[in-house]
TORPADREN-207280 format. One line per 2 residues: for each residue x, y, z of N, C-alpha, C. Coordinates in pm, whole numbers. Layout:
<pts>
X/Y/Z/X/Y/Z/X/Y/Z | ...
</pts>
This chain:
<pts>
-17321/-6621/6618/-17325/-6763/6654/-17219/-6796/6757 | -17099/-6745/6738/-16991/-6769/6834/-17027/-6712/6969
-17089/-6592/6968/-17129/-6530/7094/-17231/-6615/7167 | -17326/-6672/7093/-17429/-6758/7153/-17366/-6880/7218
-17270/-6943/7148/-17201/-7060/7203/-17126/-7025/7330 | -17064/-6909/7332/-16990/-6866/7450/-17084/-6848/7569
-17200/-6786/7544/-17297/-6765/7651/-17347/-6897/7705 | -17374/-6993/7617/-17422/-7125/7659/-17319/-7195/7746
-17192/-7187/7705/-17085/-7252/7782/-17072/-7189/7921 | -17082/-7055/7929/-17074/-6987/8058/-17188/-7031/8148
-17309/-7048/8090/-17424/-7093/8168/-17400/-7235/8221 | -17345/-7320/8137/-17321/-7459/8177/-17216/-7468/8287
-17121/-7377/8287/-17016/-7378/8389/-17072/-7356/8528 | -17189/-7297/8538/-17250/-7273/8669/-17344/-7384/8709
-17365/-7482/8622/-17454/-7594/8654/-17383/-7694/8743 | -17455/-7796/8782/-17406/-7890/8883/-17274/-7953/8845
-17260/-8003/8723/-17135/-8071/8690/-17056/-7998/8582 | -17101/-7883/8545/-17023/-7792/8460/-16988/-7851/8325
-16928/-7768/8239/-16882/-7818/8111/-16734/-7848/8118 | -16682/-7907/8014/-16542/-7948/8015/-16453/-7839/7957
-16336/-7824/8018/-16237/-7729/7968/-16107/-7804/7949 | -16009/-7737/7896/-15878/-7798/7879/-15777/-7729/7968
-15691/-7810/8033/-15587/-7750/8115/-15470/-7709/8027 | -15364/-7661/8090/-15251/-7608/8013/-15180/-7716/7932
-15202/-7845/7968/-15140/-7954/7893/-15233/-8008/7785 | -15350/-7946/7771/-15443/-7989/7668/-15531/-8103/7713
-15522/-8144/7842/-15604/-8253/7890/-15742/-8203/7928 | -15842/-8288/7905/-15977/-8251/7939/-15997/-8261/8090
-16055/-8158/8148/-16077/-8153/8292/-16224/-8131/8320 | -16285/-8215/8402/-16422/-8192/8445/-16422/-8089/8557
-16485/-7976/8533/-16492/-7873/8636/-16576/-7924/8753 | -16530/-7901/8875/-16604/-7943/8992/-16707/-7838/9029
-16803/-7877/9106/-16905/-7785/9153/-16860/-7728/9287 | -16793/-7615/9285/-16735/-7559/9407/-16841/-7517/9507
-16955/-7469/9458/-17061/-7430/9551/-17115/-7551/9626 | -17121/-7667/9559/-17166/-7789/9624/-17068/-7830/9735
-16938/-7821/9706/-16836/-7856/9806/-16840/-7758/9922 | -16853/-7630/9891/-16863/-7529/9997/-16982/-7558/10088
-17093/-7600/10030/-17214/-7630/10107/-17189/-7752/10198 | -17124/-7855/10143/-17092/-7973/10224/-17008/-7934/10344
-16906/-7854/10319/-16815/-7813/10426/-16888/-7730/10530 | -16972/-7638/10485/-17041/-7548/10578/-17137/-7624/10669
-17184/-7740/10624/-17275/-7819/10706/-17203/-7890/10820 | -17071/-7906/10807/-16996/-7981/10908/-16896/-7894/10984
-16855/-7783/10923/-16766/-7689/10990/-16840/-7555/10996 | -16917/-7538/11101/-17012/-7427/11105/-16952/-7297/11156
-16832/-7304/11211/-16769/-7182/11262/-16620/-7185/11238 | -16561/-7068/11228/-16418/-7055/11201/-16338/-7035/11329
-16402/-7053/11443/-16336/-7025/11571/-16308/-7152/11652 | -16308/-7267/11585/-16280/-7396/11650/-16173/-7468/11569
-16121/-7582/11618/-16024/-7658/11537/-16078/-7684/11397 | -15990/-7677/11299/-16040/-7674/11162/-15986/-7781/11070
-15957/-7741/10947/-15918/-7838/10845/-15842/-7768/10732 | -15778/-7853/10653/-15714/-7809/10529/-15752/-7910/10422
-15809/-7864/10312/-15857/-7951/10205/-15791/-7913/10073 | -15741/-8014/10004/-15676/-7993/9874/-15725/-8097/9775
-15756/-8052/9654/-15790/-8143/9545/-15713/-8100/9421 | -15647/-8196/9356/-15570/-8168/9234/-15610/-8267/9126
-15597/-8221/9001/-15628/-8307/8887/-15546/-8261/8768 | -15485/-8358/8700/-15406/-8328/8580/-15306/-8216/8604
-15244/-8217/8723/-15139/-8122/8752/-15184/-7988/8804 | -15316/-7969/8818/-15368/-7840/8861/-15444/-7853/8992
-15438/-7748/9074/-15523/-7741/9192/-15664/-7705/9147 | -15760/-7792/9176/-15898/-7764/9136/-15984/-7721/9254
-15935/-7744/9375/-16006/-7693/9493/-15908/-7689/9610 | -15915/-7581/9686/-15830/-7568/9804/-15901/-7477/9904
-15906/-7524/10029/-15973/-7443/10130/-15916/-7478/10267 | -15895/-7377/10349/-15858/-7398/10489/-15957/-7319/10574
-15982/-7372/10694/-16079/-7307/10780/-16051/-7346/10924 | -16079/-7257/11017/-16067/-7289/11158/-15930/-7258/11215
-15908/-7307/11336/-15788/-7274/11413/-15693/-7393/11421 | -15564/-7364/11418/-15464/-7468/11442/-15437/-7485/11590
-15480/-7388/11669/-15458/-7393/11813/-15561/-7303/11880 | -15647/-7360/11964/-15755/-7280/12023/-15702/-7181/12127
-15580/-7202/12174/-15522/-7109/12272/-15460/-6988/12203 | -15383/-7012/12098/-15315/-6902/12029/-15404/-6836/11924
-15513/-6906/11885/-15608/-6855/11785/-15546/-6845/11646 | -15438/-6919/11620/-15377/-6917/11487/-15471/-6983/11386
-15480/-6923/11268/-15570/-6972/11164/-15501/-7078/11077 | -15581/-7174/11030/-15532/-7270/10932/-15496/-7200/10802
-15384/-7239/10743/-15342/-7191/10611/-15284/-7311/10535 | -15255/-7297/10406/-15190/-7406/10332/-15051/-7440/10385
-14995/-7355/10471/-14864/-7382/10530/-14875/-7437/10673 | -14995/-7461/10722/-15012/-7521/10854/-14965/-7666/10849
-14883/-7705/10946/-14821/-7836/10947/-14902/-7930/11037 | -14959/-8034/10976/-15055/-8121/11044/-14999/-8263/11054
-15027/-8328/11165/-14984/-8467/11185/-15065/-8558/11091 | -14995/-8630/11003/-15063/-8715/10905/-15115/-8845/10965
-15064/-8882/11083/-15101/-9010/11146/-15071/-9125/11048 | -15164/-9216/11026/-15133/-9337/10949/-15118/-9314/10799
-15146/-9193/10751/-15111/-9162/10612/-14960/-9172/10596 | -14888/-9160/10707/-14742/-9179/10710/-14701/-9313/10651
-14786/-9415/10666/-14744/-9552/10634/-14695/-9569/10489 | -14759/-9501/10394/-14713/-9522/10256/-14580/-9451/10231
-14545/-9353/10313/-14412/-9292/10305/-14308/-9384/10368 | -14344/-9448/10478/-14254/-9547/10540/-14227/-9661/10443
-14332/-9710/10377/-14316/-9819/10281/-14223/-9779/10167 | -14232/-9653/10125/-14143/-9605/10019/-13998/-9609/10063
-13971/-9572/10188/-13833/-9574/10237/-13775/-9715/10233 | -13860/-9814/10263/-13815/-9954/10258/-13789/-9996/10113
-13876/-9954/10022/-13856/-9987/9880/-13728/-9924/9825 | -13696/-9805/9870/-13572/-9740/9827/-13452/-9825/9864
-13451/-9876/9987/-13339/-9961/10031/-13341/-10096/9962 | -13460/-10146/9930/-13470/-10272/9856/-13413/-10257/9715
-13442/-10143/9651/-13388/-10118/9517/-13235/-10110/9521 | -13182/-10060/9630/-13037/-10051/9644/-12973/-10183/9692
-13057/-10287/9701/-13010/-10420/9741/-12960/-10423/9885 | -13010/-10333/9967/-12970/-10328/10107/-13070/-10400/10197
-13192/-10419/10147/-13296/-10492/10218/-13356/-10596/10125 | -13376/-10716/10177/-13448/-10820/10105/-13586/-10831/10169
-13690/-10795/10094/-13825/-10792/10150/-13876/-10930/10189 | -13811/-11036/10139/-13861/-11171/10164/-13768/-11256/10249
-13677/-11191/10319/-13592/-11266/10411/-13648/-11253/10552 | -13597/-11331/10643/-13648/-11337/10779/-13620/-11209/10858
-13713/-11173/10947/-13692/-11058/11034/-13571/-11076/11124 | -13538/-11201/11154/-13425/-11225/11245/-13292/-11185/11182
-13291/-11162/11050/-13172/-11109/10985/-13148/-10966/11030 | -13256/-10893/11054/-13247/-10752/11091/-13259/-10731/11243
-13315/-10830/11311/-13332/-10822/11456/-13277/-10950/11519 | -13150/-10951/11550/-13092/-11073/11606/-13142/-11100/11747
-13209/-11002/11809/-13265/-11024/11942/-13400/-11096/11938 | -13456/-11114/11817/-13585/-11182/11805/-13568/-11333/11815
-13663/-11401/11878/-13658/-11548/11890/-13692/-11616/11757 | -13673/-11748/11746/-13702/-11821/11622/-13846/-11808/11572
-13937/-11768/11660/-14075/-11746/11619/-14084/-11654/11498 | -13988/-11562/11485/-13993/-11461/11380/-13914/-11500/11255
-13864/-11624/11251/-13791/-11670/11133/-13880/-11669/11008 | -14009/-11692/11027/-14100/-11704/10913/-14169/-11572/10879
-14133/-11465/10947/-14192/-11333/10918/-14093/-11249/10840 | -14141/-11180/10737/-14056/-11102/10648/-14096/-10954/10649
-14009/-10866/10604/-14048/-10724/10591/-14170/-10705/10501 | -14183/-10788/10396/-14300/-10774/10309/-14429/-10799/10385
-14427/-10895/10475/-14545/-10922/10558/-14577/-10804/10648 | -14473/-10736/10698/-14497/-10617/10778/-14566/-10510/10694
-14520/-10493/10571/-14576/-10392/10481/-14723/-10421/10451 | -14755/-10549/10425/-14891/-10587/10387/-14983/-10614/10507
-14931/-10605/10629/-15009/-10637/10750/-15050/-10784/10754 | -14963/-10871/10711/-14994/-11014/10713/-14900/-11093/10804
-14830/-11023/10894/-14730/-11089/10978/-14790/-11160/11097 | -14903/-11109/11147/-14962/-11167/11267/-14898/-11122/11396
-14801/-11031/11389/-14735/-10981/11510/-14836/-10910/11599 | -14825/-10934/11729/-14919/-10876/11824/-14904/-10724/11831
-15016/-10655/11847/-15014/-10510/11863/-14946/-10472/11993 | -14863/-10370/11989/-14792/-10330/12110/-14889/-10278/12217
-15004/-10225/12172/-15101/-10175/12269/-15152/-10286/12361 | -15154/-10409/12311/-15204/-10520/12391/-15096/-10583/12479
-14974/-10532/12470/-14862/-10590/12544/-14813/-10501/12657 | -14893/-10402/12694/-14846/-10306/12796/-14821/-10373/12931
-14885/-10488/12956/-14865/-10557/13084/-14722/-10607/13101 | -14647/-10609/12991/-14507/-10653/13000/-14413/-10542/13048
-14465/-10419/13059/-14384/-10310/13111/-14388/-10310/13264 | -14278/-10268/13328/-14279/-10253/13474/-14384/-10149/13516
-14444/-10165/13633/-14548/-10071/13679/-14504/-9926/13680 | -14378/-9899/13718/-14332/-9761/13724/-14324/-9699/13585
-14287/-9780/13483/-14283/-9728/13346/-14425/-9700/13296 | -14518/-9791/13326/-14656/-9769/13287/-14711/-9640/13346
-14675/-9614/13470/-14721/-9492/13536/-14667/-9369/13465 | -14541/-9373/13426/-14481/-9259/13355/-14545/-9240/13218
-14575/-9352/13151/-14634/-9345/13018/-14773/-9282/13023 | -14855/-9330/13111/-14994/-9284/13113/-15011/-9150/13184
-14909/-9106/13254/-14914/-8972/13313/-14863/-8866/13216 | -14805/-8910/13103/-14751/-8817/13006/-14607/-8780/13031
-14548/-8836/13135/-14410/-8804/13169/-14312/-8866/13070 | -14353/-8973/13006/-14265/-9046/12915/-14346/-9094/12794
-14278/-9109/12681/-14342/-9166/12563/-14269/-9293/12521 | -14344/-9382/12455/-14283/-9505/12405/-14182/-9473/12296
-14078/-9556/12286/-13977/-9542/12182/-13978/-9667/12096 | -13909/-9660/11982/-13897/-9777/11896/-13824/-9890/11970
-13729/-9854/12054/-13657/-9955/12133/-13753/-10030/12225 | -13848/-9957/12284/-13949/-10022/12368/-14029/-10125/12289
-14067/-10089/12168/-14148/-10178/12085/-14068/-10301/12044 | -13942/-10279/12004/-13856/-10393/11967/-13842/-10488/12085
-13822/-10435/12204/-13809/-10519/12324/-13938/-10596/12352 | -14052/-10531/12332/-14181/-10599/12352/-14195/-10716/12256
-14166/-10690/12129/-14177/-10795/12027/-14083/-10910/12059 | -13962/-10878/12103/-13862/-10981/12134/-13908/-11070/12249
-13993/-11016/12337/-14041/-11093/12452/-14165/-11176/12422 | -14224/-11154/12306/-14350/-11218/12273/-14327/-11357/12215
-14409/-11453/12258/-14389/-11591/12214/-14506/-11644/12131 | -14586/-11552/12073/-14699/-11596/11991/-14734/-11489/11889
-14812/-11528/11789/-14865/-11436/11689/-15016/-11460/11678 | -15085/-11366/11615/-15230/-11380/11600/-15267/-11499/11512
-15182/-11527/11414/-15207/-11636/11319/-15075/-11676/11257 | -15075/-11783/11180/-14952/-11823/11112/-14913/-11713/11014
-14791/-11661/11026/-14748/-11550/10940/-14773/-11577/10791 | -14827/-11476/10724/-14850/-11485/10580/-14980/-11551/10540
-15070/-11579/10638/-15194/-11649/10605/-15319/-11562/10620 | -15308/-11451/10692/-15423/-11364/10714/-15379/-11218/10711
-15480/-11129/10709/-15455/-10985/10713/-15506/-10930/10846 | -15420/-10855/10914/-15462/-10784/11034/-15377/-10658/11046
-15444/-10544/11039/-15376/-10414/11041/-15287/-10404/11164 | -15163/-10360/11143/-15066/-10361/11252/-14978/-10237/11251
-14993/-10153/11353/-14901/-10042/11372/-14763/-10093/11412 | -14760/-10201/11487/-14632/-10258/11531/-14543/-10290/11412
-14601/-10347/11307/-14524/-10383/11190/-14454/-10265/11126 | -14522/-10151/11119/-14463/-10034/11054/-14360/-9966/11144
-14374/-9980/11274/-14269/-9931/11363/-14142/-10013/11342 | -14158/-10143/11325/-14042/-10229/11298/-13978/-10195/11163
-14059/-10159/11064/-14004/-10119/10934/-13915/-9995/10947 | -13960/-9898/11025/-13879/-9777/11047/-13749/-9811/11117
-13756/-9907/11209/-13635/-9949/11279/-13539/-10021/11185 | -13593/-10100/11091/-13508/-10166/10991/-13436/-10061/10906
-13510/-9958/10862/-13450/-9851/10783/-13335/-9787/10860 | -13357/-9763/10987/-13253/-9703/11071/-13130/-9794/11079
-13152/-9922/11105/-13040/-10014/11124/-12962/-10037/10996 | -13031/-10046/10885/-12964/-10076/10758/-12898/-9952/10698
-12962/-9837/10709/-12907/-9716/10648/-12799/-9652/10734 | -12801/-9679/10865/-12707/-9615/10955/-12746/-9472/10989
-12867/-9432/10950/-12916/-9298/10979/-13043/-9309/11064 | -13074/-9205/11138/-13202/-9205/11208/-13314/-9205/11104
-13430/-9254/11141/-13542/-9257/11047/-13578/-9117/10997 | -13588/-9016/11084/-13616/-8881/11034/-13511/-8832/10935
-13384/-8862/10962/-13276/-8818/10874/-13285/-8887/10739 | -13312/-9018/10740/-13322/-9092/10613/-13438/-9038/10530
-13554/-9017/10592/-13670/-8967/10519/-13642/-8829/10461 | -13578/-8745/10538/-13548/-8610/10492/-13454/-8613/10372
-13345/-8689/10381/-13243/-8688/10277/-13287/-8762/10151 | -13366/-8867/10165/-13398/-8953/10051/-13536/-8933/9993
-13623/-8862/10063/-13758/-8841/10011/-13795/-8694/10011 | -13792/-8630/10126/-13845/-8495/10136/-13756/-8391/10068
-13625/-8400/10086/-13537/-8302/10020/-13539/-8315/9868 | -13533/-8436/9809/-13542/-8446/9663/-13671/-8387/9606
-13779/-8394/9684/-13906/-8339/9639/-13926/-8194/9682 | -13826/-8137/9750/-13832/-8000/9800/-13950/-7980/9895
-13979/-8085/9972/-14084/-8078/10073/-14020/-8028/10203 | -13996/-7900/10208/-13920/-7840/10317/-13999/-7827/10447
-14130/-7848/10440/-14214/-7835/10559/-14274/-7968/10601 | -14205/-8077/10566/-14249/-8211/10604/-14145/-8272/10695
-14189/-8325/10809/-14098/-8372/10912/-14148/-8501/10975 | -14054/-8586/11015/-14087/-8697/11104/-14077/-8643/11246
-14183/-8655/11321/-14186/-8597/11455/-14088/-8665/11550 | -14016/-8585/11625/-13933/-8631/11735/-13964/-8543/11855
-13928/-8590/11973/-13964/-8518/12095/-13904/-8378/12100 | -13789/-8361/12033/-13724/-8230/12036/-13745/-8152/11905
-13840/-8197/11824/-13860/-8136/11693/-13917/-7995/11705 | -13866/-7907/11620/-13921/-7772/11608/-13998/-7766/11476
-14130/-7775/11484/-14213/-7782/11364/-14282/-7647/11343 | -14238/-7571/11242/-14299/-7439/11217/-14447/-7453/11179
-14526/-7356/11218/-14669/-7350/11181/-14744/-7477/11220 | -14706/-7533/11331/-14761/-7663/11371/-14905/-7652/11419
-14991/-7739/11366/-15128/-7752/11417/-15127/-7852/11531 | -15193/-7819/11639/-15200/-7912/11752/-15335/-7983/11749
-15338/-8102/11807/-15459/-8182/11807/-15558/-8138/11915 | -15687/-8161/11885/-15793/-8124/11979/-15896/-8236/11989
-15961/-8244/12103/-16073/-8336/12122/-16190/-8259/12181 | -16309/-8308/12152/-16430/-8241/12200/-16489/-8319/12315
-16521/-8248/12424/-16590/-8311/12536/-16716/-8232/12566 | -16781/-8262/12679/-16907/-8197/12710/-16894/-8046/12730
-16771/-7999/12756/-16749/-7856/12777/-16700/-7783/12652 | -16668/-7860/12547/-16617/-7798/12425/-16485/-7859/12382
-16406/-7782/12307/-16280/-7832/12254/-16165/-7811/12352 | -16082/-7914/12367/-15962/-7906/12450/-15844/-7958/12370
-15724/-7912/12402/-15604/-7958/12333/-15567/-8098/12382 | -15555/-8190/12287/-15512/-8328/12315/-15411/-8367/12208
-15294/-8313/12218/-15197/-8320/12108/-15107/-8443/12113 | -15078/-8493/12231/-14982/-8602/12244/-15033/-8706/12343
-14991/-8831/12324/-15013/-8934/12423/-14888/-9022/12432 | -14898/-9134/12499/-14780/-9217/12524/-14717/-9274/12398
-14792/-9281/12286/-14738/-9341/12164/-14706/-9239/12055 | -14721/-9110/12086/-14705/-9006/11983/-14562/-8996/11929
-14464/-9043/12005/-14326/-9032/11961/-14278/-9146/11874 | -14364/-9246/11852/-14324/-9361/11770/-14317/-9324/11622
-14225/-9385/11551/-14203/-9355/11409/-14241/-9473/11322 | -14277/-9443/11198/-14305/-9548/11101/-14452/-9571/11080
-14526/-9589/11189/-14670/-9611/11178/-14745/-9480/11164 | -14685/-9370/11208/-14745/-9237/11202/-14636/-9137/11237
-14675/-9015/11264/-14576/-8920/11314/-14522/-8821/11215 | -14550/-8839/11085/-14505/-8739/10987/-14600/-8620/10990
-14543/-8501/10988/-14618/-8376/10978/-14595/-8316/10839 | -14702/-8263/10780/-14686/-8201/10648/-14792/-8094/10627
-14781/-8022/10517/-14870/-7911/10484/-14937/-7935/10349 | -15042/-7860/10322/-15105/-7869/10189/-15005/-7833/10080
-14925/-7730/10103/-14831/-7688/9999/-14726/-7796/9972 | -14682/-7867/10076/-14587/-7976/10053/-14655/-8096/9988
-14782/-8120/10021/-14852/-8233/9962/-14882/-8210/9814 | -14879/-8086/9770/-14885/-8059/9626/-14761/-8116/9557
-14648/-8111/9625/-14523/-8167/9571/-14527/-8320/9578 | -14592/-8372/9680/-14609/-8518/9689/-14694/-8568/9572
-14795/-8490/9535/-14877/-8522/9418/-14791/-8532/9292 | -14695/-8442/9278/-14608/-8446/9160/-14529/-8576/9155
-14493/-8628/9273/-14424/-8756/9277/-14519/-8868/9240 | -14639/-8870/9295/-14735/-8978/9268/-14774/-8983/9121
-14772/-8869/9053/-14808/-8864/8912/-14685/-8873/8820 | -14569/-8894/8881/-14442/-8905/8808/-14404/-8776/8738
-14467/-8665/8777/-14425/-8535/8723/-14288/-8498/8776 | -14260/-8549/8897/-14128/-8529/8955/-14096/-8654/9034
-14015/-8740/8977/-13991/-8870/9038/-13861/-8873/9116 | -13861/-8955/9220/-13741/-8975/9299/-13637/-9053/9220
-13523/-9074/9282/-13421/-9157/9217/-13451/-9304/9243 | -13571/-9346/9203/-13608/-9487/9201/-13644/-9519/9057
-13620/-9643/9017/-13648/-9677/8879/-13797/-9699/8858 | -13837/-9711/8733/-13979/-9722/8701/-14040/-9849/8758
-13964/-9957/8760/-14014/-10084/8815/-14049/-10068/8963 | -13963/-10000/9037/-13990/-9976/9178/-14112/-9888/9195
-14124/-9787/9110/-14238/-9696/9119/-14369/-9770/9093 | -14371/-9856/8992/-14492/-9934/8961/-14525/-10027/9077
-14422/-10088/9133/-14443/-10176/9250/-14505/-10098/9364 | -14457/-9978/9385/-14503/-9895/9497/-14653/-9871/9494
-14710/-9856/9376/-14852/-9828/9362/-14931/-9953/9324 | -14876/-10070/9357/-14941/-10197/9324/-15002/-10263/9446
-15102/-10347/9421/-15166/-10423/9526/-15069/-10528/9581 | -15094/-10568/9704/-15013/-10671/9765/-15046/-10809/9713
-14968/-10908/9755/-14993/-11046/9713/-14951/-11141/9824 | -15010/-11259/9821/-14975/-11364/9917/-14847/-11434/9875
-14799/-11523/9956/-14675/-11593/9927/-14680/-11677/9801 | -14801/-11723/9762/-14815/-11805/9641/-14832/-11720/9515
-14824/-11587/9532/-14834/-11497/9416/-14973/-11447/9387 | -15076/-11499/9456/-15213/-11454/9433/-15236/-11318/9498
-15332/-11242/9442/-15359/-11107/9490/-15406/-11109/9636 | -15359/-11013/9712/-15401/-10997/9850/-15542/-10936/9852
-15641/-11018/9882/-15779/-10973/9890/-15820/-10966/10036 | -15872/-10852/10078/-15909/-10832/10217/-16045/-10893/10247
-16064/-10943/10366/-16197/-10992/10405/-16296/-10878/10413 | -16421/-10905/10377/-16523/-10801/10386/-16558/-10776/10531
-16578/-10649/10567/-16615/-10617/10706/-16744/-10688/10745 | -16749/-10734/10869/-16870/-10799/10917/-16982/-10698/10936
-17106/-10746/10914/-17226/-10664/10936/-17227/-10537/10852 | -17167/-10544/10733/-17167/-10427/10644/-17295/-10426/10562
-17374/-10324/10578/-17500/-10310/10506/-17479/-10222/10384 | -17484/-10282/10266/-17467/-10206/10142/-17596/-10205/10061
-17708/-10220/10130/-17838/-10225/10063/-17866/-10096/9987 | -17844/-9984/10056/-17876/-9855/9994/-17760/-9800/9912
-17642/-9802/9968/-17527/-9746/9897/-17400/-9812/9945 | -17308/-9831/9857/-17180/-9891/9893/-17085/-9782/9940
-17023/-9799/10058/-16930/-9697/10106/-16818/-9674/10004 | -16779/-9549/9991/-16673/-9514/9896/-16540/-9577/9936
-16503/-9560/10063/-16372/-9603/10109/-16381/-9744/10169 | -16413/-9840/10082/-16423/-9980/10123/-16313/-10057/10052
-16202/-10084/10120/-16086/-10145/10052/-16108/-10292/10018 | -16055/-10332/9902/-16056/-10474/9867/-15915/-10532/9873
-15813/-10445/9877/-15676/-10494/9884/-15589/-10391/9955 | -15466/-10433/9989/-15370/-10346/10056/-15235/-10363/9988
-15160/-10253/9982/-15029/-10257/9918/-14922/-10198/10007 | -14847/-10105/9953/-14734/-10044/10024/-14781/-9924/10106
-14850/-9954/10215/-14906/-9850/10299/-15024/-9780/10237 | -15090/-9846/10141/-15203/-9789/10069/-15314/-9892/10055
-15438/-9846/10063/-15554/-9932/10044/-15610/-9911/9904 | -15668/-10018/9848/-15723/-10014/9713/-15875/-10033/9719
-15947/-9952/9639/-16092/-9960/9637/-16142/-9928/9496 | -16271/-9953/9473/-16334/-9923/9345/-16455/-9834/9367
-16475/-9740/9274/-16591/-9651/9280/-16629/-9615/9137 | -16754/-9640/9100/-16799/-9613/8962/-16703/-9676/8861
-16661/-9800/8889/-16570/-9875/8803/-16433/-9810/8791 | -16398/-9728/8888/-16266/-9665/8892/-16188/-9721/9009
-16068/-9770/8983/-15982/-9818/9091/-15900/-9701/9144 | -15902/-9682/9274/-15823/-9576/9334/-15757/-9628/9461
-15662/-9551/9511/-15592/-9587/9634/-15615/-9476/9736 | -15612/-9516/9863/-15638/-9418/9968/-15577/-9468/10098
-15577/-9380/10198/-15542/-9420/10334/-15589/-9311/10429 | -15639/-9353/10543/-15679/-9260/10646/-15573/-9250/10753
-15590/-9153/10840/-15498/-9135/10951/-15571/-9085/11073 | -15560/-9158/11184/-15625/-9116/11308/-15524/-9123/11421
-15507/-9012/11488/-15419/-9006/11604/-15488/-8916/11705 | -15440/-8914/11827/-15505/-8833/11929/-15513/-8687/11881
-15637/-8641/11861/-15657/-8503/11820/-15650/-8477/11671 | -15636/-8582/11587/-15626/-8563/11442/-15708/-8670/11369
-15773/-8630/11258/-15841/-8724/11168/-15817/-8677/11025 | -15761/-8764/10940/-15721/-8726/10805/-15762/-8832/10703
-15768/-8791/10576/-15795/-8886/10469/-15725/-8839/10341 | -15666/-8935/10269/-15599/-8906/10142/-15647/-9005/10037
-15671/-8957/9916/-15716/-9040/9804/-15638/-9003/9679 | -15603/-9106/9600/-15533/-9082/9474/-15589/-9176/9367
-15633/-9118/9255/-15684/-9194/9141/-15586/-9175/9026 | -15494/-9272/9008/-15384/-9255/8912/-15430/-9230/8769
-15535/-9297/8724/-15574/-9290/8583/-15604/-9148/8538 | -15668/-9071/8625/-15700/-8932/8591/-15620/-8832/8674
-15519/-8884/8745/-15430/-8799/8825/-15508/-8711/8923 | -15607/-8772/8988/-15686/-8701/9088/-15628/-8730/9226
-15607/-8626/9304/-15550/-8636/9438/-15632/-8548/9530 | -15682/-8607/9639/-15762/-8532/9735/-15711/-8564/9875
-15690/-8462/9956/-15647/-8485/10093/-15720/-8388/10186 | -15770/-8443/10296/-15836/-8364/10399/-15761/-8386/10530
-15709/-8277/10587/-15637/-8283/10713/-15717/-8206/10818 | -15735/-8265/10936/-15805/-8195/11044/-15729/-8212/11175
-15741/-8116/11262/-15679/-8126/11394/-15787/-8138/11501 | -15874/-8235/11479/-15984/-8264/11570/-16003/-8415/11577
-16066/-8463/11682/-16075/-8608/11703/-16198/-8670/11640 | -16257/-8603/11543/-16374/-8658/11475/-16363/-8631/11325
-16386/-8736/11247/-16387/-8720/11103/-16528/-8681/11061 | -16544/-8568/10994/-16678/-8524/10954/-16745/-8624/10861
-16877/-8633/10872/-16952/-8731/10793/-16978/-8680/10652 | -16874/-8634/10590/-16889/-8584/10453/-16790/-8653/10358
-16716/-8751/10411/-16608/-8809/10331/-16660/-8871/10202 | -16762/-8957/10210/-16811/-9022/10088/-16864/-8919/9988
-16943/-8823/10037/-16999/-8720/9948/-16890/-8632/9889 | -16796/-8591/9975/-16691/-8499/9932/-16594/-8566/9836
-16535/-8678/9879/-16436/-8745/9795/-16501/-8805/9671 | -16625/-8854/9686/-16695/-8910/9571/-16721/-8807/9463
-16742/-8682/9504/-16768/-8576/9405/-16648/-8557/9312 | -16527/-8569/9367/-16408/-8550/9284/-16384/-8670/9191
-16449/-8784/9219/-16431/-8903/9136/-16541/-8918/9031 | -16637/-8827/9029/-16748/-8838/8932/-16697/-8826/8790
</pts>
């Protein structure tokens, strides 16, 4: 009888959704269908000789799926591995938000005081804007991309020729020259890279350390994330994946542009192996020197000035007749978006930069963490199917 039961269980493990097993902590784990995931990937990454990807899925403290494929550099032909260091782009934002929360816990930053406390060069227009509004994207500050006309022609020429990159100082100067906002601060939501660049600058000014140095000493070193870096122009990033774009002739390297050197909104590089350690932090298996109240705040939805939940407007012309998109946020928090799937609330954030497309998802209740990093300018059309499979 025992033998029969064992045979039945082995048969079920090969079925679509498999049977349940227990991990080393005694928690029940739903086995994933690895052949299904492999098939999804093979439909979108048909060859190993082009820019590739790194995929990691963890649950209840265990790696349940991990795969790398393709090249980190089409010139050197280096292969993707779990130690390949990839630009996270806007996935950086929730790490930037954490650095601000660390200083807030130490009473060095007040999230609800005026920006002019931290930027005395800003005009009175910014008296009503706070760091919290920058975090939630409710400040209304104009995007720096739309303010390029304020640069001298010779600087614009250097920027667009690749001779020079924008700096945080450039962005601060642009903001200081601006005499309007998109809306009254704190009344609407509009995604803003400018806001997160200003947050990194606040961290620098208040801590007295460069932003890369603060992140390294206060976040990455405590978590032993030795292969995670904030990009700087002189950075030496081991095992670095470079960005690529596809044109009519094939793949070409497109690794940097005029905004690639900016910090806070993007620019962190990391690896699958280091993101396994980040998972330990998100699940409180290994927590930073922040208290539990700060940690709970970090993974919480945002709110308006009156205390009501920050609810995002629904995208226009969204057709959900057949199926609701998986990554459809209803709220925003500390560099993280909130969504629901099969009555499960999860958090996620994407990252897009020249030559890179990434996605990260975390479902706290079941400690599910999924991250897909690519060094190509197109996100494969498998995100809903792939990420949704891990949430079943």
